[in-house]
N, C-alpha and C positions, 0 to 999 in steps of 0.2 A: 503592422507592428510585428516584427520578427522577434522571437525570443532568443536569448543567448544560449549557448551550449550549456553553460553552468546552470542556467535557469531550468532548462529541460531536465538535466540530471537531477536537480533538486526535486522537481515534480515527480519524476520516476521513483525516486527514493521514497517520497511520501506515499505514493500509490502502493508501492511494495509493502510499506509498513501497514497501511490500511488493510490490504489484502491479507497480510499475515494475521492481523488481529481478528479479522472476520473469520478466517479459516480456523483459528484457535477457538473462537466462540462456537463455531459449528461443531467442531470435534467435541468440545465439552458438552454441548447440548446433546449431541448424539449419544455420548456415553452416559450422560445425565443420571 
């Protein structure tokens, strides 16, 4: 089952969002 290009882009965007949130949490934790 191959994914469509649109589907891949959506997954990439979700991963970027998750990474961004995790990064923010780490920064806030660090400055804590």
